[in-house]
MARROTI-909966 format. One record per atom (N, C-alpha, C, O): atom name; residue number from 1; residue in one letter; x, y, z. Coordinates in steps of 0.1 Angstrom, whole numbers, plus 2048, in hexadecimal, padded with zeros to 3 digits. Layout:
N
REC  name  resi  resn    u    v    w
REC    CA   NUM     A    X    Y    Z
...
***
This chain:
193
REC  name  resi  resn    u    v    w
REC     N     1     X  211  E17  732
REC    CA     1     X  20E  E08  73C
REC     C     1     X  1FA  E09  730
REC     O     1     X  1F7  E01  727
REC     N     2     X  1F0  E15  736
REC    CA     2     X  1E6  E13  733
REC     C     2     X  1E2  E11  726
REC     O     2     X  1D7  E0B  725
REC     N     3     X  1E9  E15  719
REC    CA     3     X  1E6  E16  70E
REC     C     3     X  1E8  E01  70C
REC     O     3     X  1E0  DF9  708
REC     N     4     X  1F5  E00  710
REC    CA     4     X  1F8  DF0  711
REC     C     4     X  1F1  DE4  70E
REC     O     4     X  1F2  DDB  705
REC     N     5     X  1E4  DEA  71F
REC    CA     5     X  1DD  DE5  728
REC     C     5     X  1CE  DE7  714
REC     O     5     X  1CC  DE0  70A
REC     N     6     X  1CB  DF0  717
REC    CA     6     X  1C2  DF1  708
REC     C     6     X  1C4  DEC  700
REC     O     6     X  1BA  DE6  6FC
REC     N     7     X  1D0  DE9  6F9
REC    CA     7     X  1D3  DE0  6EA
REC     C     7     X  1CB  DD1  6EE
REC     O     7     X  1C1  DCB  6EA
REC     N     8     X  1DA  DCF  6FD
REC    CA     8     X  1D0  DC2  6FE
REC     C     8     X  1C4  DB8  6FE
REC     O     8     X  1C3  DAC  6FB
REC     N     9     X  1B9  DC7  705
REC    CA     9     X  1AF  DC0  704
REC     C     9     X  1A7  DC1  6FB
REC     O     9     X  19C  DBC  6FB
REC     N    10     X  1AD  DCA  6F0
REC    CA    10     X  1A4  DC8  6E2
REC     C    10     X  1A6  DBE  6DA
REC     O    10     X  1B0  DB8  6D6
REC     N    11     X  194  DBE  6D8
REC    CA    11     X  18D  DB1  6D0
REC     C    11     X  193  DB6  6C3
REC     O    11     X  195  DC1  6C0
REC     N    12     X  196  DA5  6BB
REC    CA    12     X  197  DAE  6A4
REC     C    12     X  191  DA7  6A4
REC     O    12     X  197  D9E  69D
REC     N    13     X  185  DA0  6A9
REC    CA    13     X  172  D9F  69D
REC     C    13     X  16F  DA9  699
REC     O    13     X  16A  DA7  68E
REC     N    14     X  171  DB5  69B
REC    CA    14     X  169  DBD  691
REC     C    14     X  176  DC0  689
REC     O    14     X  173  DC4  67E
REC     N    15     X  185  DBF  68A
REC    CA    15     X  192  DC2  67F
REC     C    15     X  18E  DB0  671
REC     O    15     X  18B  DAE  665
REC     N    16     X  18F  DAA  67B
REC    CA    16     X  18C  D9A  671
REC     C    16     X  17C  D9A  669
REC     O    16     X  179  D93  660
REC     N    17     X  174  DA6  671
REC    CA    17     X  169  DA1  667
REC     C    17     X  16A  DAD  65A
REC     O    17     X  165  DAD  64F
REC     N    18     X  171  DB4  660
REC    CA    18     X  172  DBE  653
REC     C    18     X  17F  DB7  64C
REC     O    18     X  179  DB9  641
REC     N    19     X  184  DB3  64A
REC    CA    19     X  193  DB1  646
REC     C    19     X  18B  DA5  63A
REC     O    19     X  18F  DA4  62E
REC     N    20     X  183  D9E  63F
REC    CA    20     X  178  D90  63D
REC     C    20     X  172  D9B  62F
REC     O    20     X  175  D99  623
REC     N    21     X  16A  DA2  632
REC    CA    21     X  161  DAD  62C
REC     C    21     X  164  DAC  620
REC     O    21     X  15D  DA9  616
REC     N    22     X  17A  DB1  623
REC    CA    22     X  17E  DBA  614
REC     C    22     X  184  DAC  60B
REC     O    22     X  184  DAC  5FF
REC     N    23     X  187  DA2  614
REC    CA    23     X  188  D96  609
REC     C    23     X  17F  D98  602
REC     O    23     X  181  D9D  5F6
REC     N    24     X  16D  D93  608
REC    CA    24     X  166  D97  5FE
REC     C    24     X  165  D9E  5F5
REC     O    24     X  166  D9A  5EA
REC     N    25     X  163  DAA  5F8
REC    CA    25     X  160  DB5  5ED
REC     C    25     X  174  DB8  5E2
REC     O    25     X  178  DBF  5D8
REC     N    26     X  179  DAF  5EA
REC    CA    26     X  184  DAE  5DD
REC     C    26     X  18F  DC0  5DE
REC     O    26     X  197  DC6  5D7
REC     N    27     X  189  DC2  5ED
REC    CA    27     X  197  DCC  5ED
REC     C    27     X  19F  DC7  5F4
REC     O    27     X  19F  DBD  5FA
REC     N    28     X  1AB  DD5  5F2
REC    CA    28     X  1B6  DD8  5F5
REC     C    28     X  1B6  DDE  606
REC     O    28     X  1AD  DE5  60A
REC     N    29     X  1C0  DDB  60E
REC    CA    29     X  1C2  DE6  619
REC     C    29     X  1D0  DEA  618
REC     O    29     X  1DA  DE2  61A
REC     N    30     X  1D0  DF9  616
REC    CA    30     X  1DE  DFB  618
REC     C    30     X  1DC  E0C  621
REC     O    30     X  1D6  E17  621
REC     N    31     X  1E9  E04  629
REC    CA    31     X  1E7  E0F  636
REC     C    31     X  1F8  E18  62E
REC     O    31     X  200  E18  625
REC     N    32     X  1F3  E20  63C
REC    CA    32     X  1FC  E31  63D
REC     C    32     X  212  E28  63B
REC     O    32     X  21D  E2B  638
REC     N    33     X  20F  E22  63C
REC    CA    33     X  221  E16  63D
REC     C    33     X  222  E0E  633
REC     O    33     X  22C  E09  62F
REC     N    34     X  214  E0E  62B
REC    CA    34     X  21D  E04  61A
REC     C    34     X  222  E0E  614
REC     O    34     X  220  E1A  617
REC     N    35     X  22A  E0A  60B
REC    CA    35     X  22F  E0F  5FF
REC     C    35     X  229  E14  5F7
REC     O    35     X  22E  E1F  5F6
REC     N    36     X  21F  E13  5EF
REC    CA    36     X  214  E18  5E8
REC     C    36     X  20B  E20  5EF
REC     O    36     X  202  E22  5E8
REC     N    37     X  209  E25  5FA
REC    CA    37     X  1FF  E30  5FD
REC     C    37     X  211  E3A  5F9
REC     O    37     X  21D  E39  5FB
REC     N    38     X  203  E46  5ED
REC    CA    38     X  206  E50  5EF
REC     C    38     X  20E  E5E  5F9
REC     O    38     X  209  E66  601
REC     N    39     X  21F  E5C  5F4
REC    CA    39     X  224  E67  5FD
REC     C    39     X  217  E73  5FA
REC     O    39     X  213  E76  605
REC     N    40     X  211  E79  5F3
REC    CA    40     X  208  E88  5ED
REC     C    40     X  1FD  E80  5FC
REC     O    40     X  1FA  E88  605
REC     N    41     X  1FC  E7B  5FD
REC    CA    41     X  1EF  E73  60D
REC     C    41     X  1F4  E72  619
REC     O    41     X  1EB  E73  622
REC     N    42     X  202  E71  61D
REC    CA    42     X  20A  E71  629
REC     C    42     X  207  E80  62C
REC     O    42     X  1FF  E81  635
REC     N    43     X  20C  E8A  628
REC    CA    43     X  212  E9A  62B
REC     C    43     X  202  EA5  62F
REC     O    43     X  201  EB0  634
REC     N    44     X  1F8  E9C  628
REC    CA    44     X  1EC  EA3  62F
REC     C    44     X  1E8  EA2  63D
REC     O    44     X  1EB  E99  645
REC     N    45     X  1E2  EAC  63E
REC    CA    45     X  1D7  EAB  650
REC     C    45     X  1D6  E9A  650
REC     O    45     X  1D3  E92  646
REC     N    46     X  1D7  E96  65B
REC    CA    46     X  1CF  E8B  65E
REC     C    46     X  1CB  E80  650
REC     O    46     X  1C0  E7C  64D
REC     N    47     X  1D9  E7E  64B
REC    CA    47     X  1DB  E71  642
REC     C    47     X  1CA  E67  649
REC     O    47     X  1C5  E66  654
REC     N    48     X  1C6  E60  63D
REC    CA    48     X  1C2  E57  646
REC     C    48     X  1CD  E4A  645
REC     O    48     X  1D6  E49  63D
REC     N    49     X  1CA  E3F  653
REC    CA    49     X  1D6  E39  653
REC     C    49     X  1D3  E2B  64B
REC     O    49     X  1DD  E24  64A
REC     N    50     X  1CA  E29  646
REC    CA    50     X  1C4  E1E  63C
REC     C    50     X  1BB  E22  62F
REC     O    50     X  1B3  E2B  62E
REC     N    51     X  1C1  E17  624
REC    CA    51     X  1B2  E17  61B
REC     C    51     X  1AF  E0F  613
REC     O    51     X  1B6  E07  60D
REC     N    52     X  1A4  E11  612
REC    CA    52     X  1A0  E04  60B
REC     C    52     X  19D  E07  5FD
REC     O    52     X  199  E12  5F9
REC     N    53     X  19F  DFD  5F4
REC    CA    53     X  1A6  E01  5EA
REC     C    53     X  1A0  DF3  5E0
REC     O    53     X  1A2  DE7  5E2
REC     N    54     X  196  DFA  5D3
REC    CA    54     X  195  DF0  5CC
REC     C    54     X  196  DF3  5BF
REC     O    54     X  18F  DFC  5BA
REC     N    55     X  19F  DED  5B7
REC    CA    55     X  1A0  DF1  5A4
REC     C    55     X  1B6  DF1  5A9
REC     O    55     X  1BF  DEB  5AF
REC     N    56     X  1B2  DFF  59F
REC    CA    56     X  1C2  DFB  59C
REC     C    56     X  1C8  E0C  5A0
REC     O    56     X  1C8  E17  599
REC     N    57     X  1CF  E07  5B0
REC    CA    57     X  1DA  E16  5AD
REC     C    57     X  1DE  E1A  5A9
REC     O    57     X  1E9  E16  5A6
REC     N    58     X  1DA  E2A  5A4
REC    CA    58     X  1EC  E2D  59E
REC     C    58     X  1F1  E33  5A5
REC     O    58     X  1ED  E33  5B0
REC     N    59     X  1FB  E3A  5A3
REC    CA    59     X  20A  E3E  5A8
REC     C    59     X  207  E4F  5AB
REC     O    59     X  20C  E58  5A4
REC     N    60     X  1FF  E52  5B5
REC    CA    60     X  1FD  E5E  5B8
REC     C    60     X  205  E65  5B2
REC     O    60     X  204  E6A  5A7
REC     N    61     X  210  E65  5BA
REC    CA    61     X  219  E6F  5BB
REC     C    61     X  221  E71  5AD
REC     O    61     X  225  E7B  5A7
REC     N    62     X  222  E6A  5AD
REC    CA    62     X  226  E67  595
REC     C    62     X  21E  E6D  58A
REC     O    62     X  21F  E6E  57E
REC     N    63     X  212  E71  597
REC    CA    63     X  205  E74  58B
REC     C    63     X  1FE  E82  58E
REC     O    63     X  1FA  E89  597
REC     N    64     X  1FF  E83  57F
REC    CA    64     X  1F6  E95  57F
REC     C    64     X  1EC  E93  585
REC     O    64     X  1E2  E91  57E
REC     N    65     X  1EA  E92  58E
REC    CA    65     X  1D9  E91  597
REC     C    65     X  1D6  EA0  59A
REC     O    65     X  1DD  EAA  59E
REC     N    66     X  1CA  E9F  596
REC    CA    66     X  1BC  EA7  595
REC     C    66     X  1AF  EA5  59D
REC     O    66     X  1A5  E9E  599
REC     N    67     X  1AF  EAE  5A8
REC    CA    67     X  19E  EAC  5B0
REC     C    67     X  195  EB1  5A5
REC     O    67     X  19A  EBB  59F
REC     N    68     X  18D  EAE  5A3
REC    CA    68     X  17B  EBD  59C
REC     C    68     X  176  EAF  5A5
REC     O    68     X  176  EA3  5A6
REC     N    69     X  16D  EC0  5AD
REC    CA    69     X  163  EBC  5AF
REC     C    69     X  151  EC4  5AB
REC     O    69     X  14B  EC6  5A0
REC     N    70     X  14E  EC7  5B6
REC    CA    70     X  141  ED3  5B7
REC     C    70     X  135  ECB  5BA
REC     O    70     X  135  EBF  5BE
REC     N    71     X  12C  ED2  5B9
REC    CA    71     X  11B  ECE  5BF
REC     C    71     X  115  EC9  5BA
REC     O    71     X  113  ECB  5AE
REC     N    72     X  110  EBC  5C2
REC    CA    72     X  10B  EB2  5BF
REC     C    72     X  0FC  EBA  5B9
REC     O    72     X  0F5  EB4  5B1
REC     N    73     X  0F9  EC4  5BE
REC    CA    73     X  0EB  ECA  5B2
REC     C    73     X  0EE  ED4  5AD
REC     O    73     X  0EF  EDF  5B1
REC     N    74     X  0EF  ECB  5A0
REC    CA    74     X  0FE  ED7  59D
REC     C    74     X  0F4  EDC  584
REC     O    74     X  0E9  ED8  580
REC     N    75     X  0F6  EDE  582
REC    CA    75     X  0F1  EE5  578
REC     C    75     X  0F0  EDC  56A
REC     O    75     X  0FC  ED9  566
REC     N    76     X  0EB  EDA  567
REC    CA    76     X  0EF  ED4  54D
REC     C    76     X  100  ED4  550
REC     O    76     X  109  ECC  551
REC     N    77     X  0FC  EE3  550
REC    CA    77     X  10D  EEF  548
REC     C    77     X  118  EE6  553
REC     O    77     X  123  EDF  552
REC     N    78     X  112  EE7  55B
REC    CA    78     X  120  EE0  566
REC     C    78     X  124  ED9  567
REC     O    78     X  130  ED8  56B
REC     N    79     X  11D  ECD  564
REC    CA    79     X  11F  EB9  55A
REC     C    79     X  124  EBD  554
REC     O    79     X  130  EBE  555
REC     N    80     X  11F  EC0  54B
REC    CA    80     X  12A  EBF  539
REC     C    80     X  136  EC6  539
REC     O    80     X  13F  EC5  531
REC     N    81     X  133  ED3  546
REC    CA    81     X  13E  ED9  544
REC     C    81     X  14D  ED2  549
REC     O    81     X  157  ED1  543
REC     N    82     X  14A  ECB  55A
REC    CA    82     X  153  EC0  561
REC     C    82     X  151  EB9  556
REC     O    82     X  15C  EBB  552
REC     N    83     X  14C  EB1  54E
REC    CA    83     X  14E  EA3  543
REC     C    83     X  158  EA9  539
REC     O    83     X  162  EA3  534
REC     N    84     X  156  EB3  536
REC    CA    84     X  15D  EBA  52E
REC     C    84     X  16C  EB9  530
REC     O    84     X  175  EB3  52A
REC     N    85     X  16F  EC5  53E
REC    CA    85     X  177  EC8  545
REC     C    85     X  184  EB4  544
REC     O    85     X  18F  EB0  53F
REC     N    86     X  178  EAE  54F
REC    CA    86     X  184  EA2  555
REC     C    86     X  187  E97  547
REC     O    86     X  18D  E8C  54A
REC     N    87     X  182  E9A  538
REC    CA    87     X  180  E93  52C
REC     C    87     X  191  E9A  52C
REC     O    87     X  19B  E93  52E
REC     N    88     X  191  EAD  528
REC    CA    88     X  19F  EAF  520
REC     C    88     X  1A9  EB1  52C
REC     O    88     X  1B3  EB8  52B
REC     N    89     X  1A7  EAD  534
REC    CA    89     X  1B4  EAC  546
REC     C    89     X  1B4  E9D  542
REC     O    89     X  1C0  E9A  543
REC     N    90     X  1AC  E90  53D
REC    CA    90     X  1B3  E87  540
REC     C    90     X  1B9  E85  533
REC     O    90     X  1C4  E80  532
REC     N    91     X  1B2  E89  526
REC    CA    91     X  1B8  E8A  515
REC     C    91     X  1CC  E8F  51B
REC     O    91     X  1D5  E8D  514
REC     N    92     X  1CE  E94  527
REC    CA    92     X  1DC  EA0  524
REC     C    92     X  1DF  E98  52F
REC     O    92     X  1EB  E99  532
REC     N    93     X  1D8  E8E  535
REC    CA    93     X  1E4  E87  540
REC     C    93     X  1DE  E85  54F
REC     O    93     X  1E7  E82  556
REC     N    94     X  1D4  E86  554
REC    CA    94     X  1D3  E8B  560
REC     C    94     X  1C9  E87  562
REC     O    94     X  1BE  E84  55C
REC     N    95     X  1CE  E85  570
REC    CA    95     X  1C6  E78  573
REC     C    95     X  1B8  E7A  57C
REC     O    95     X  1BD  E7E  587
REC     N    96     X  1AD  E79  57E
REC    CA    96     X  1A1  E82  57F
REC     C    96     X  1A1  E7F  590
REC     O    96     X  1A3  E73  590
REC     N    97     X  1A0  E82  598
REC    CA    97     X  19E  E7D  5A7
REC     C    97     X  18F  E85  5AD
REC     O    97     X  18D  E91  5B1
REC     N    98     X  186  E7B  5AB
REC    CA    98     X  179  E86  5B1
REC     C    98     X  16E  E7A  5C1
REC     O    98     X  172  E72  5C9
REC     N    99     X  165  E7E  5BE
REC    CA    99     X  15C  E7A  5D2
REC     C    99     X  155  E6C  5C6
REC     O    99     X  159  E61  5CA
REC     N   100     X  14F  E6B  5BF
REC    CA   100     X  14A  E63  5B8
REC     C   100     X  138  E69  5B9
REC     O   100     X  12F  E62  5B6
REC     N   101     X  137  E76  5BE
REC    CA   101     X  128  E78  5C6
REC     C   101     X  11F  E7B  5BB
REC     O   101     X  125  E7F  5B1
REC     N   102     X  110  E7B  5BB
REC    CA   102     X  108  E83  5AE
REC     C   102     X  10F  E91  5AB
REC     O   102     X  116  E99  5B2
REC     N   103     X  10C  E93  59E
REC    CA   103     X  116  EA1  597
REC     C   103     X  11D  EA3  595
REC     O   103     X  121  E9D  58B
REC     N   104     X  127  EAD  59B
REC    CA   104     X  133  EAF  591
REC     C   104     X  13D  EA2  594
REC     O   104     X  143  E9B  58C
REC     N   105     X  13C  EA1  59E
REC    CA   105     X  14B  E94  59E
REC     C   105     X  13E  E88  596
REC     O   105     X  13F  E8C  58A
REC     N   106     X  136  E7E  595
REC    CA   106     X  135  E7A  590
REC     C   106     X  134  E80  57E
REC     O   106     X  131  E76  578
REC     N   107     X  135  E89  577
REC    CA   107     X  135  E8F  56B
REC     C   107     X  14B  E8C  567
REC     O   107     X  151  E88  55D
REC     N   108     X  151  E92  575
REC    CA   108     X  15D  E8F  577
REC     C   108     X  163  E80  570
REC     O   108     X  16C  E7E  568
REC     N   109     X  15D  E78  576
REC    CA   109     X  161  E6B  575
REC     C   109     X  15D  E6A  566
REC     O   109     X  165  E68  55C
REC     N   110     X  14F  E6B  566
REC    CA   110     X  14F  E67  554
REC     C   110     X  157  E6B  54D
REC     O   110     X  15E  E63  545
REC     N   111     X  159  E76  54D
REC    CA   111     X  164  E7C  541
REC     C   111     X  173  E78  540
REC     O   111     X  17B  E7A  536
REC     N   112     X  177  E73  54F
REC    CA   112     X  181  E6C  551
REC     C   112     X  180  E5E  548
REC     O   112     X  187  E5C  53F
REC     N   113     X  179  E56  54C
REC    CA   113     X  178  E4B  547
REC     C   113     X  171  E4C  534
REC     O   113     X  171  E43  52C
REC     N   114     X  16B  E5A  531
REC    CA   114     X  166  E55  525
REC     C   114     X  171  E59  51C
REC     O   114     X  16E  E58  510
REC     N   115     X  17F  E5F  520
REC    CA   115     X  18B  E65  51A
REC     C   115     X  198  E56  51A
REC     O   115     X  1A4  E54  515
REC     N   116     X  18F  E50  521
REC    CA   116     X  19D  E42  523
REC     C   116     X  1A5  E43  529
REC     O   116     X  1AF  E3E  526
REC     N   117     X  1A3  E4D  538
REC    CA   117     X  1AB  E49  542
REC     C   117     X  1A9  E43  550
REC     O   117     X  19F  E3D  553
REC     N   118     X  1AF  E45  555
REC    CA   118     X  1B2  E40  563
REC     C   118     X  1A7  E53  56F
REC     O   118     X  1AA  E5F  56F
REC     N   119     X  19C  E4C  575
REC    CA   119     X  199  E51  582
REC     C   119     X  195  E48  590
REC     O   119     X  190  E3D  593
REC     N   120     X  199  E55  598
REC    CA   120     X  199  E4C  5A7
REC     C   120     X  190  E53  5AF
REC     O   120     X  195  E5D  5B5
REC     N   121     X  180  E4E  5B1
REC    CA   121     X  17C  E52  5B8
REC     C   121     X  180  E49  5C9
REC     O   121     X  185  E3F  5CE
REC     N   122     X  17A  E58  5CF
REC    CA   122     X  182  E5B  5E1
REC     C   122     X  174  E54  5E8
REC     O   122     X  16E  E5C  5E1
REC     N   123     X  16D  E4F  5EE
REC    CA   123     X  15D  E49  5F9
REC     C   123     X  15C  E4F  5FF
REC     O   123     X  167  E54  604
REC     N   124     X  14E  E52  604
REC    CA   124     X  14E  E56  613
REC     C   124     X  147  E50  61B
REC     O   124     X  141  E54  624
REC     N   125     X  149  E42  615
REC    CA   125     X  143  E36  61B
REC     C   125     X  14A  E29  615
REC     O   125     X  151  E27  60B
REC     N   126     X  143  E20  621
REC    CA   126     X  148  E0F  61C
REC     C   126     X  14C  E0B  60C
REC     O   126     X  14D  E15  605
REC     N   127     X  14E  E02  605
REC    CA   127     X  151  DFF  5FC
REC     C   127     X  147  DFA  5F4
REC     O   127     X  146  DFB  5E7
REC     N   128     X  13D  DF4  5FE
REC    CA   128     X  130  DE9  5FD
REC     C   128     X  126  DF5  5FC
REC     O   128     X  11A  DF2  5FB
REC     N   129     X  128  DFD  5FC
REC    CA   129     X  11C  E0D  5FB
REC     C   129     X  11C  E15  5EF
REC     O   129     X  123  E1F  5EB
REC     N   130     X  113  E0F  5E9
REC    CA   130     X  117  E1A  5D9
REC     C   130     X  10F  E26  5D7
REC     O   130     X  106  E27  5CF
REC     N   131     X  115  E2F  5DF
REC    CA   131     X  112  E39  5E0
REC     C   131     X  114  E4A  5D7
REC     O   131     X  11F  E4F  5D7
REC     N   132     X  10D  E4E  5D3
REC    CA   132     X  0F9  E4B  5CE
REC     C   132     X  0F7  E41  5C8
REC     O   132     X  100  E41  5C0
REC     N   133     X  0ED  E32  5C6
REC    CA   133     X  0E5  E2D  5BD
REC     C   133     X  0EA  E2F  5B6
REC     O   133     X  0F5  E29  5B3
REC     N   134     X  0E4  E3B  5AC
REC    CA   134     X  0E8  E3D  59E
REC     C   134     X  0F7  E3E  59B
REC     O   134     X  0FA  E43  590
REC     N   135     X  0FD  E3B  5A1
REC    CA   135     X  10B  E3C  598
REC     C   135     X  113  E2C  59E
REC     O   135     X  11E  E2B  5A3
REC     N   136     X  108  E21  59C
REC    CA   136     X  114  E13  59C
REC     C   136     X  117  E11  595
REC     O   136     X  120  E09  596
REC     N   137     X  112  E15  587
REC    CA   137     X  118  E11  57A
REC     C   137     X  122  E1C  57C
REC     O   137     X  12D  E16  57C
REC     N   138     X  124  E24  57D
REC    CA   138     X  134  E2C  57B
REC     C   138     X  13D  E24  58A
REC     O   138     X  148  E21  588
REC     N   139     X  137  E21  596
REC    CA   139     X  140  E18  59D
REC     C   139     X  147  E0D  59B
REC     O   139     X  152  E0A  5A0
REC     N   140     X  13F  E08  592
REC    CA   140     X  140  DFB  58B
REC     C   140     X  149  DFC  581
REC     O   140     X  14F  DF2  57F
REC     N   141     X  14D  E09  578
REC    CA   141     X  158  E0A  56C
REC     C   141     X  164  E12  574
REC     O   141     X  16F  E11  56E
REC     N   142     X  164  E19  581
REC    CA   142     X  16C  E20  585
REC     C   142     X  17A  E0F  58A
REC     O   142     X  187  E0D  589
REC     N   143     X  170  E09  58E
REC    CA   143     X  176  DFC  599
REC     C   143     X  17E  DF1  58E
REC     O   143     X  187  DEA  593
REC     N   144     X  17B  DEF  57E
REC    CA   144     X  179  DEC  578
REC     C   144     X  18B  DF3  572
REC     O   144     X  194  DEC  574
REC     N   145     X  18E  E04  569
REC    CA   145     X  194  E0A  562
REC     C   145     X  19B  E19  570
REC     O   145     X  1A0  E24  56D
REC     N   146     X  198  E15  57B
REC    CA   146     X  1A0  E25  585
REC     C   146     X  19F  E1D  593
REC     O   146     X  1A0  E11  594
REC     N   147     X  19B  E26  59B
REC    CA   147     X  1A1  E20  5A9
REC     C   147     X  190  E21  5B1
REC     O   147     X  189  E28  5AA
REC     N   148     X  18E  E20  5B7
REC    CA   148     X  185  E20  5C9
REC     C   148     X  18A  E22  5D0
REC     O   148     X  190  E19  5D5
REC     N   149     X  18A  E2F  5D7
REC    CA   149     X  195  E2C  5E4
REC     C   149     X  18A  E2E  5F3
REC     O   149     X  17E  E2D  5F0
REC     N   150     X  18E  E30  5FF
REC    CA   150     X  17F  E30  60B
REC     C   150     X  188  E2D  616
REC     O   150     X  190  E24  618
REC     N   151     X  185  E3B  61E
REC    CA   151     X  194  E33  62A
REC     C   151     X  188  E2E  634
REC     O   151     X  18B  E2B  640
REC     N   152     X  17B  E2D  62D
REC    CA   152     X  168  E27  63C
REC     C   152     X  16E  E16  632
REC     O   152     X  173  E13  627
REC     N   153     X  16A  E0E  644
REC    CA   153     X  16E  E01  63F
REC     C   153     X  163  DFF  637
REC     O   153     X  15A  E07  633
REC     N   154     X  164  DEA  632
REC    CA   154     X  14D  DE9  62A
REC     C   154     X  146  DEB  638
REC     O   154     X  14A  DE9  643
REC     N   155     X  13A  DEF  635
REC    CA   155     X  130  DF1  63F
REC     C   155     X  12E  DFE  640
REC     O   155     X  123  E01  644
REC     N   156     X  138  E09  63C
REC    CA   156     X  134  E15  645
REC     C   156     X  126  E19  639
REC     O   156     X  123  E16  62E
REC     N   157     X  11C  E25  644
REC    CA   157     X  11A  E29  637
REC     C   157     X  11C  E35  637
REC     O   157     X  125  E3A  63E
REC     N   158     X  110  E42  628
REC    CA   158     X  119  E49  61F
REC     C   158     X  114  E53  62E
REC     O   158     X  108  E51  631
REC     N   159     X  11B  E5B  635
REC    CA   159     X  114  E61  641
REC     C   159     X  118  E6E  63C
REC     O   159     X  122  E6C  635
REC     N   160     X  114  E7A  63D
REC    CA   160     X  114  E83  63D
REC     C   160     X  124  E8C  642
REC     O   160     X  12D  E93  63E
REC     N   161     X  121  E89  649
REC    CA   161     X  133  E8D  652
REC     C   161     X  13D  E86  64C
REC     O   161     X  148  E8C  64B
REC     N   162     X  13C  E75  646
REC    CA   162     X  145  E74  63F
REC     C   162     X  14D  E7B  62F
REC     O   162     X  157  E78  629
REC     N   163     X  142  E88  62C
REC    CA   163     X  147  E89  61E
REC     C   163     X  151  E91  626
REC     O   163     X  15C  E8D  62A
REC     N   164     X  14E  E9E  628
REC    CA   164     X  158  EAA  629
REC     C   164     X  167  EA3  62D
REC     O   164     X  171  EAB  62C
REC     N   165     X  16A  E95  631
REC    CA   165     X  176  E8C  63A
REC     C   165     X  179  E8C  62F
REC     O   165     X  181  E96  62E
REC     N   166     X  177  E84  61F
REC    CA   166     X  179  E7A  619
REC     C   166     X  17B  E88  612
REC     O   166     X  183  E83  60A
REC     N   167     X  17A  E96  60E
REC    CA   167     X  17E  E9D  607
REC     C   167     X  18F  E9D  606
REC     O   167     X  197  E9F  5FD
REC     N   168     X  191  E9A  619
REC    CA   168     X  1A1  EA3  61A
REC     C   168     X  1A8  E99  616
REC     O   168     X  1B5  E9A  615
REC     N   169     X  1A3  E8F  612
REC    CA   169     X  1AE  E82  604
REC     C   169     X  1A7  E83  5F8
REC     O   169     X  1A2  E79  5F3
REC     N   170     X  1A5  E89  5F4
REC    CA   170     X  19C  E91  5E6
REC     C   170     X  1AD  E9A  5E4
REC     O   170     X  1B7  E94  5E0
REC     N   171     X  1AC  EA6  5E8
REC    CA   171     X  1B6  EA8  5E5
REC     C   171     X  1C0  EAE  5EB
REC     O   171     X  1C6  EB8  5E9
REC     N   172     X  1C1  E9F  5F6
REC    CA   172     X  1D3  E9D  5FE
REC     C   172     X  1DB  E95  5EF
REC     O   172     X  1E7  E99  5EC
REC     N   173     X  1D3  E88  5E5
REC    CA   173     X  1D5  E82  5DE
REC     C   173     X  1DA  E8F  5D4
REC     O   173     X  1E7  E8F  5D2
REC     N   174     X  1D4  E9B  5CE
REC    CA   174     X  1D6  EA1  5C4
REC     C   174     X  1DF  EA9  5C4
REC     O   174     X  1E4  EAD  5CF
REC     N   175     X  1E6  EAE  5B7
REC    CA   175     X  1F0  EBF  5B9
REC     C   175     X  1E5  EC6  5B4
REC     O   175     X  1EF  ECA  5AE
REC     N   176     X  1D8  ECC  5AE
REC    CA   176     X  1D2  ED3  5AE
REC     C   176     X  1BC  ED0  5AE
REC     O   176     X  1B5  EC6  5AF
REC     N   177     X  1B9  ED9  5AD
REC    CA   177     X  1AB  ED5  5B3
REC     C   177     X  19D  EDF  5AB
REC     O   177     X  19C  EE9  5B1
REC     N   178     X  196  EDF  5A4
REC    CA   178     X  191  EE4  595
REC     C   178     X  183  EE3  5A0
REC     O   178     X  185  EDA  5AA
REC     N   179     X  17B  EE7  5A0
REC    CA   179     X  172  EEC  5A7
REC     C   179     X  163  EF0  59D
REC     O   179     X  163  EFC  59A
REC     N   180     X  157  EE9  598
REC    CA   180     X  152  EEF  58D
REC     C   180     X  146  EEE  595
REC     O   180     X  144  EE3  598
REC     N   181     X  13F  EF7  598
REC    CA   181     X  131  EFD  59C
REC     C   181     X  134  EF7  5AC
REC     O   181     X  139  EED  5B0
REC     N   182     X  12E  F03  5B2
REC    CA   182     X  133  F01  5C1
REC     C   182     X  12E  F0C  5C6
REC     O   182     X  133  F17  5C2
REC     N   183     X  123  F0D  5D3
REC    CA   183     X  11E  F13  5D7
REC     C   183     X  128  F1D  5E2
REC     O   183     X  132  F24  5E0
REC     N   184     X  122  F1D  5ED
REC    CA   184     X  12D  F27  5F5
REC     C   184     X  129  F1C  603
REC     O   184     X  11E  F17  606
REC     N   185     X  136  F1B  608
REC    CA   185     X  134  F16  617
REC     C   185     X  132  F03  610
REC     O   185     X  129  EFC  614
REC     N   186     X  13B  EFE  605
REC    CA   186     X  138  EF2  5FF
REC     C   186     X  145  EE7  603
REC     O   186     X  14E  EEB  609
REC     N   187     X  143  EDD  5FF
REC    CA   187     X  14B  ED5  603
REC     C   187     X  157  ED3  5F7
REC     O   187     X  162  ECC  5F8
REC     N   188     X  154  ED6  5F0
REC    CA   188     X  15F  EDD  5E0
REC     C   188     X  160  EE9  5E3
REC     O   188     X  16A  EEA  5DD
REC     N   189     X  15F  EF0  5E7
REC    CA   189     X  167  EFB  5EA
REC     C   189     X  172  EF6  5F9
REC     O   189     X  17D  EF8  5FB
REC     N   190     X  168  EF0  5FF
REC    CA   190     X  170  EEE  60C
REC     C   190     X  182  EE5  60C
REC     O   190     X  18D  EE6  611
REC     N   191     X  17A  EDE  600
REC    CA   191     X  186  ED6  5F7
REC     C   191     X  190  EDC  5F7
REC     O   191     X  19A  EDE  5FE
REC     N   192     X  18B  EE1  5E7
REC    CA   192     X  19A  EEE  5E4
REC     C   192     X  1A3  EF5  5ED
REC     O   192     X  1AF  EF4  5EE
REC     N   193     X  19A  EFD  5F4
REC    CA   193     X  1A3  F00  606
REC     C   193     X  1A9  EF6  605
REC     O   193     X  1B1  EF3  60F
***
């Protein structure tokens, strides 16, 4: 009874605002009950109930999806290795999934795009916030030829606590995880676990 009373007293103003922002930004809202929602993602611990989608949603359950992650503070060799690995795997039919962060993530997305493939970026913020700012053009390229996903509604800033949570989606969409340069205890190694 308390739950029913609480629901009845809930305002939908915030939901209406979010839906308006989604429409303005050209986002689709995908719920865990939608047929397009990946089964792989349904099977992780605490799957996101909602995904905000920009771009063309691949059929993750039918794809050889590979997560490629690593440190933001990487070496030039790490950037080259990530881009080359991503390029080669994409040419062989893999779908590269990463987090659009600076460093290894950005290199992985660039390699997939350079190979003419599709790449999926999972954001740790709302779609209206490009983070980091230097990845603006990469963000735009992925929106056109891949997909940007976030469980965070528009207006959500890139707070540090969002990124470890985001990593469960990256790994949950994929059959394998490739780690390119990662210090002990990093988010990349947590994603691999």
